[in-house]
Structure formats: structure tokens, C-alpha cells
LUMTIPA-611133 format. One line per 2 residues: number of its first residue (from 1); their letters; for each residue x, y, z of N, C-alpha, C, O, CB. Coordinates in nm, 3 decimals, padded with zeros to 5 digits. Glycine has a CB too. Layout:
BEGIN
NUM = A = X Y Z X Y Z X Y Z X Y Z X Y Z | ...
***
This chain:
BEGIN
1 = XX = -00.543 -00.227 00.569 -00.483 -00.182 00.447 -00.334 -00.157 00.466 -00.253 -00.181 00.376 -00.552 -00.057 00.399 | -00.299 -00.108 00.584 -00.157 -00.083 00.609 -00.077 -00.213 00.605 00.035 -00.215 00.554 -00.138 -00.014 00.745
3 = XX = -00.133 -00.320 00.659 -00.063 -00.449 00.655 -00.046 -00.499 00.513 00.059 -00.552 00.477 -00.138 -00.554 00.738 | -00.148 -00.481 00.432 -00.140 -00.523 00.292 -00.034 -00.442 00.218 00.048 -00.498 00.145 -00.277 -00.508 00.222
5 = XX = -00.034 -00.312 00.236 00.064 -00.227 00.169 00.206 -00.259 00.216 00.299 -00.263 00.136 00.033 -00.079 00.193 | 00.223 -00.281 00.347 00.355 -00.314 00.400 00.404 -00.449 00.346 00.521 -00.463 00.312 00.352 -00.317 00.553
7 = XX = 00.315 -00.546 00.339 00.352 -00.678 00.287 00.388 -00.667 00.139 00.488 -00.725 00.095 00.236 -00.779 00.308 | 00.309 -00.595 00.063 00.337 -00.576 -00.080 00.472 -00.509 -00.099 00.550 -00.546 -00.187 00.225 -00.493 -00.147
9 = XX = 00.500 -00.409 -00.016 00.629 -00.339 -00.025 00.744 -00.433 00.007 00.849 -00.428 -00.058 00.632 -00.218 00.070 | 00.726 -00.518 00.106 00.831 -00.614 00.143 00.861 -00.708 00.025 00.978 -00.728 -00.010 00.787 -00.697 00.267
11 = XX = 00.758 -00.763 -00.035 00.778 -00.854 -00.148 00.835 -00.780 -00.269 00.916 -00.835 -00.343 00.646 -00.922 -00.186 | 00.792 -00.657 -00.290 00.846 -00.577 -00.401 00.995 -00.551 -00.379 01.074 -00.565 -00.472 00.769 -00.444 -00.414
13 = XX = 01.032 -00.514 -00.258 01.174 -00.489 -00.227 01.257 -00.616 -00.246 01.369 -00.610 -00.297 01.190 -00.437 -00.083 | 01.203 -00.730 -00.204 01.275 -00.856 -00.224 01.298 -00.882 -00.373 01.408 -00.921 -00.413 01.196 -00.974 -00.162
15 = XX = 01.197 -00.859 -00.453 01.210 -00.880 -00.597 01.317 -00.787 -00.655 01.405 -00.830 -00.728 01.076 -00.858 -00.669 | 01.308 -00.660 -00.622 01.403 -00.563 -00.675 01.546 -00.598 -00.633 01.638 -00.588 -00.714 01.367 -00.421 -00.627
17 = XX = 01.565 -00.638 -00.508 01.698 -00.675 -00.461 01.749 -00.798 -00.536 01.866 -00.804 -00.576 01.696 -00.703 -00.309 | 01.662 -00.896 -00.555 01.700 -01.019 -00.625 01.744 -00.989 -00.769 01.831 -01.057 -00.824 01.582 -01.118 -00.626
19 = XX = 01.683 -00.888 -00.828 01.714 -00.851 -00.967 01.820 -00.741 -00.975 01.848 -00.689 -01.083 01.588 -00.805 -01.038 | 01.880 -00.706 -00.860 01.983 -00.602 -00.853 01.932 -00.469 -00.906 02.002 -00.397 -00.977 02.108 -00.646 -00.931
21 = XX = 01.807 -00.438 -00.871 01.744 -00.310 -00.907 01.729 -00.228 -00.780 01.709 -00.284 -00.672 01.605 -00.332 -00.978 | 01.739 -00.096 -00.790 01.729 -00.014 -00.669 01.588 -00.017 -00.608 01.488 -00.004 -00.678 01.768 00.130 -00.700
23 = XX = 01.585 -00.034 -00.476 01.457 -00.032 -00.404 01.434 00.103 -00.336 01.322 00.133 -00.295 01.452 -00.144 -00.301 | 01.540 00.183 -00.323 01.523 00.316 -00.264 01.427 00.396 -00.350 01.440 00.401 -00.472 01.660 00.389 -00.250
25 = XX = 01.330 00.458 -00.286 01.232 00.538 -00.358 01.107 00.459 -00.397 01.014 00.517 -00.453 01.296 00.595 -00.481 | 01.105 00.328 -00.370 00.985 00.248 -00.397 00.870 00.302 -00.313 00.886 00.327 -00.193 01.010 00.097 -00.367
27 = XX = 00.755 00.319 -00.375 00.636 00.363 -00.302 00.525 00.261 -00.321 00.498 00.218 -00.433 00.589 00.503 -00.350 | 00.463 00.222 -00.213 00.345 00.135 -00.218 00.238 00.201 -00.132 00.260 00.226 -00.013 00.377 -00.012 -00.168
29 = XX = 00.124 00.229 -00.192 00.013 00.290 -00.118 -00.112 00.206 -00.142 -00.123 00.134 -00.241 -00.009 00.438 -00.161 | -00.205 00.217 -00.050 -00.330 00.143 -00.060 -00.448 00.238 -00.041 -00.446 00.326 00.044 -00.336 00.028 00.044
31 = XX = -00.549 00.216 -00.123 -00.674 00.288 -00.108 -00.785 00.185 -00.097 -00.768 00.071 -00.142 -00.699 00.386 -00.226 | -00.897 00.222 -00.041 -01.006 00.125 -00.028 -01.141 00.194 -00.032 -01.152 00.315 -00.009 -00.992 00.045 00.101
33 = XX = -01.242 00.115 -00.061 -01.381 00.161 -00.062 -01.458 00.071 00.033 -01.444 -00.051 00.031 -01.442 00.158 -00.206 | -01.540 00.132 00.116 -01.623 00.056 00.208 -01.752 00.014 00.138 -01.802 00.086 00.052 -01.654 00.138 00.335
35 = XX = -01.805 -00.099 00.175 -01.932 -00.148 00.123 -02.044 -00.060 00.179 -02.038 -00.014 00.293 -01.954 -00.297 00.161 | -02.145 -00.037 00.098 -02.258 00.046 00.142 -02.349 -00.031 00.237 -02.419 00.030 00.319 -02.338 00.096 00.022
37 = XX = -02.350 -00.163 00.227 -02.441 -00.244 00.308 -02.378 -00.292 00.436 -02.263 -00.262 00.469 -02.489 -00.361 00.229 | -02.459 -00.370 00.507 -02.412 -00.430 00.632 -02.375 -00.575 00.604 -02.436 -00.635 00.516 -02.521 -00.420 00.745
39 = XX = -02.282 -00.632 00.672 -02.202 -00.571 00.778 -02.094 -00.480 00.720 -02.063 -00.486 00.601 -02.138 -00.679 00.865 | -02.038 -00.397 00.806 -01.932 -00.306 00.761 -01.815 -00.389 00.709 -01.766 -00.478 00.778 -01.886 -00.212 00.877
41 = XX = -01.773 -00.359 00.588 -01.661 -00.432 00.529 -01.601 -00.351 00.416 -01.666 -00.260 00.363 -01.705 -00.570 00.478 | -01.480 -00.382 00.381 -01.414 -00.321 00.267 -01.460 -00.396 00.143 -01.454 -00.519 00.139 -01.257 -00.325 00.281
43 = XX = -01.504 -00.324 00.042 -01.552 -00.390 -00.080 -01.452 -00.383 -00.195 -01.461 -00.460 -00.290 -01.682 -00.327 -00.125 | -01.356 -00.291 -00.186 -01.257 -00.279 -00.293 -01.127 -00.224 -00.236 -01.127 -00.134 -00.152 -01.310 -00.187 -00.407
45 = XX = -01.017 -00.281 -00.283 -00.885 -00.235 -00.242 -00.804 -00.205 -00.367 -00.809 -00.281 -00.464 -00.812 -00.342 -00.153 | -00.731 -00.097 -00.365 -00.642 -00.063 -00.476 -00.502 -00.041 -00.419 -00.480 00.049 -00.337 -00.693 00.063 -00.553
47 = XX = -00.409 -00.123 -00.464 -00.269 -00.104 -00.430 -00.200 -00.032 -00.545 -00.222 -00.065 -00.661 -00.199 -00.240 -00.399 | -00.119 00.066 -00.511 -00.040 00.136 -00.612 00.107 00.114 -00.579 00.155 00.150 -00.472 -00.075 00.289 -00.616
49 = XX = 00.178 00.054 -00.674 00.320 00.023 -00.657 00.397 00.109 -00.756 00.375 00.102 -00.877 00.351 -00.131 -00.679 | 00.486 00.191 -00.703 00.563 00.282 -00.789 00.712 00.264 -00.761 00.765 00.316 -00.663 00.520 00.430 -00.765
51 = XX = 00.781 00.189 -00.849 00.926 00.178 -00.833 00.993 00.310 -00.867 00.933 00.397 -00.932 00.983 00.064 -00.922 | 01.117 00.325 -00.823 01.189 00.451 -00.841 01.237 00.469 -00.985 01.274 00.580 -01.024 01.307 00.457 -00.747
53 = XX = 01.237 00.362 -01.064 01.283 00.375 -01.202 01.190 00.298 -01.295 01.114 00.211 -01.251 01.428 00.323 -01.217 | 01.197 00.331 -01.420 01.116 00.261 -01.520 01.170 00.120 -01.535 01.291 00.100 -01.550 01.117 00.337 -01.657
55 = XX = 01.080 00.020 -01.532 01.120 -00.119 -01.541 01.095 -00.174 -01.681 01.008 -00.125 -01.753 01.044 -00.203 -01.438 | 01.172 -00.275 -01.718 01.147 -00.345 -01.844 01.014 -00.419 -01.830 00.961 -00.434 -01.720 01.265 -00.445 -01.879
57 = XX = 00.960 -00.465 -01.942 00.835 -00.540 -01.938 00.850 -00.665 -01.852 00.760 -00.700 -01.776 00.790 -00.578 -02.080 | 00.965 -00.733 -01.864 00.988 -00.854 -01.786 00.992 -00.822 -01.637 00.933 -00.895 -01.557 01.119 -00.922 -01.829
59 = XX = 01.060 -00.714 -01.598 01.067 -00.677 -01.457 00.934 -00.625 -01.406 00.901 -00.644 -01.288 01.175 -00.572 -01.436 | 00.857 -00.559 -01.491 00.723 -00.515 -01.450 00.637 -00.636 -01.415 00.571 -00.638 -01.312 00.656 -00.433 -01.563
61 = XX = 00.640 -00.737 -01.501 00.564 -00.859 -01.475 00.614 -00.930 -01.351 00.535 -00.981 -01.271 00.570 -00.952 -01.594 | 00.745 -00.935 -01.334 00.803 -01.000 -01.217 00.768 -00.929 -01.089 00.738 -00.992 -00.988 00.952 -01.009 -01.231
63 = XX = 00.772 -00.797 -01.092 00.739 -00.718 -00.973 00.592 -00.737 -00.936 00.559 -00.755 -00.819 00.769 -00.568 -00.997 | 00.505 -00.733 -01.036 00.362 -00.755 -01.009 00.337 -00.894 -00.953 00.258 -00.910 -00.859 00.279 -00.735 -01.137
65 = XX = 00.404 -00.995 -01.008 00.388 -01.132 -00.958 00.436 -01.142 -00.813 00.374 -01.210 -00.732 00.465 -01.231 -01.047 | 00.546 -01.075 -00.782 00.598 -01.076 -00.646 00.499 -01.013 -00.549 00.472 -01.068 -00.442 00.733 -01.003 -00.639
67 = XX = 00.444 -00.899 -00.587 00.348 -00.829 -00.501 00.221 -00.914 -00.485 00.166 -00.921 -00.375 00.313 -00.691 -00.560 | 00.175 -00.977 -00.591 00.054 -01.060 -00.584 00.078 -01.184 -00.498 -00.018 -01.247 -00.453 00.010 -01.101 -00.726
69 = XX = 00.204 -01.221 -00.474 00.235 -01.336 -00.393 00.251 -01.306 -00.246 00.287 -01.394 -00.168 00.358 -01.399 -00.443 | 00.226 -01.183 -00.206 00.246 -01.147 -00.065 00.146 -01.222 00.023 00.033 -01.250 -00.018 00.231 -00.994 -00.045
71 = XX = 00.190 -01.253 00.143 00.113 -01.335 00.236 -00.022 -01.272 00.271 -00.123 -01.343 00.277 00.192 -01.357 00.363 | -00.025 -01.143 00.293 -00.151 -01.077 00.329 -00.247 -01.081 00.210 -00.366 -01.109 00.228 -00.127 -00.929 00.373
73 = XX = -00.198 -01.054 00.091 -00.281 -01.062 -00.030 -00.341 -01.201 -00.044 -00.462 -01.216 -00.065 -00.199 -01.026 -00.157 | -00.257 -01.303 -00.030 -00.305 -01.441 -00.043 -00.409 -01.475 00.063 -00.502 -01.551 00.036 -00.188 -01.538 -00.034
75 = XX = -00.393 -01.421 00.183 -00.487 -01.448 00.291 -00.621 -01.378 00.269 -00.724 -01.426 00.317 -00.428 -01.405 00.424 | -00.621 -01.267 00.198 -00.746 -01.198 00.167 -00.817 -01.267 00.052 -00.939 -01.284 00.054 -00.720 -01.049 00.133
77 = XX = -00.741 -01.307 -00.049 -00.799 -01.372 -00.167 -00.860 -01.508 -00.130 -00.967 -01.543 -00.180 -00.692 -01.391 -00.277 | -00.793 -01.582 -00.043 -00.843 -01.712 00.004 -00.846 -01.704 00.156 -00.755 -01.751 00.224 -00.752 -01.832 -00.045
79 = XX = -00.954 -01.644 00.211 -00.955 -01.611 00.353 -00.948 -01.733 00.443 -01.007 -01.838 00.415 -01.078 -01.532 00.386 | -00.875 -01.718 00.552 -00.866 -01.826 00.650 -00.992 -01.830 00.736 -01.068 -01.733 00.742 -00.742 -01.809 00.739
81 = XX = -01.013 -01.942 00.800 -01.120 -01.950 00.900 -01.071 -01.873 01.022 -00.956 -01.887 01.062 -01.156 -02.101 00.937 | -01.156 -01.793 01.080 -01.117 -01.712 01.195 -01.200 -01.755 01.315 -01.323 -01.749 01.312 -01.136 -01.560 01.167
83 = XX = -01.134 -01.798 01.418 -01.200 -01.835 01.543 -01.176 -01.722 01.643 -01.063 -01.676 01.660 -01.147 -01.973 01.599 | -01.281 -01.678 01.708 -01.270 -01.572 01.808 -01.314 -01.630 01.942 -01.423 -01.686 01.954 -01.356 -01.445 01.769
85 = XX = -01.228 -01.615 02.042 -01.259 -01.659 02.176 -01.254 -01.540 02.270 -01.164 -01.457 02.261 -01.163 -01.771 02.223 | -01.349 -01.533 02.358 -01.347 -01.431 02.462 -01.293 -01.498 02.586 -01.350 -01.595 02.635 -01.491 -01.369 02.486
87 = XX = -01.183 -01.446 02.638 -01.123 -01.502 02.758 -01.144 -01.408 02.874 -01.135 -01.286 02.860 -00.974 -01.529 02.737 | -01.173 -01.465 02.988 -01.194 -01.382 03.107 -01.059 -01.330 03.156 -00.953 -01.373 03.110 -01.266 -01.462 03.219
89 = XX = -01.066 -01.238 03.249 -00.943 -01.182 03.306 -00.856 -01.293 03.362 -00.905 -01.398 03.404 -00.974 -01.078 03.415 | -00.727 -01.268 03.362 -00.636 -01.365 03.423 -00.670 -01.379 03.570 -00.694 -01.280 03.639 -00.489 -01.322 03.405
91 = XX = -00.673 -01.500 03.618 -00.709 -01.523 03.757 -00.588 -01.504 03.846 -00.476 -01.543 03.812 -00.766 -01.663 03.775 | -00.611 -01.443 03.961 -00.500 -01.420 04.057 -00.449 -01.554 04.106 -00.526 -01.647 04.131 -00.547 -01.331 04.178
93 = X = -00.317 -01.563 04.120 -00.257 -01.690 04.164 -00.264 -01.707 04.313 -00.219 -01.808 04.366 -00.114 -01.700 04.120
***
């Protein structure tokens, strides 16, 4: 969740800077709910994005689009294939 919130904040700050809007005071927080069943997994994520000032409707939409375009968000929405390898200890030379 921390990676998602950090990524969302990065994209939000980029948007605000591009639009010459202040990014100081921007808050991005994440909350989540765990699934009741097995396997253990997150079943719901809520991101809260709070800019330091009231935005116009156009900037609100732009900021949301920027946050929704963050790399971590995109990777969760369309998950990558994950390969896990167990490697033995490094061998002495």
C-alpha cells in the first residue's frame, strides 16, 4: 500500500507542477481491507488524495487521471506474471 500511495503522490505532484499548481501540502493516504478467505490477500484498496487547495473541475479530473495512471496502480489493475526462484547461497570462489 505504501508503494501505491507513494506512486500516486508522485504522479499527483507531477500533474500539479505541470499545471503550475502548488504541490506543498498534498496528502495521499491508502487504506485497505483484507480478504476473509484464503489465500491471504488484499480485497479492497482506498486511496485518498487531498490537494492543498480547492481545484477546478477540470483540474480535479486531470489530477484523478494522473493518479489513475501511476505505474503501481496499472500493475495492480493488470497484474504482471510473477516468477519466483529460490536461489541457493552464493558459492565460495
